[in-house]
C-alpha positions, 0 to 999 in steps of 0.5 A: 771300674773302667775299660781301657783299650790301648796300644802300645809298641812292642817294645814298651808291652815287653818291659812292661810285662818283665816289670810287672813280672819282676814286681810281683804284680799284673799288667794291669796293675802296674799300668794303673800304679803308673798312671796314678803316679803320673796323675800324682806328680801333675797334681803337685806341680798344678798345686805347686805353680798355684802356691807360687803365684800366691808367694810374696818375696817380702815375705820370703825374705824375711823367714830368711832373714830369721835362719841363724848364721852359722857354718853348713853342715858337711854335704851342704857346701855350696 
């Protein structure tokens, strides 16, 4: 485990303390979780961008042609 010295504006620190207390976790746990979520979001975006580069519009259209023609479910209308 590593130690990191972090400078935060007082307002952000106050919000972190309040939320961590409300969630029943330490400030360290809260920050670690928040950073982990951000890393996951960035990695997911990178993964999807790489997958998109390998995509093929004709394959996509072929898949869409296989979708049955029916009315949308309630709430799914355009």
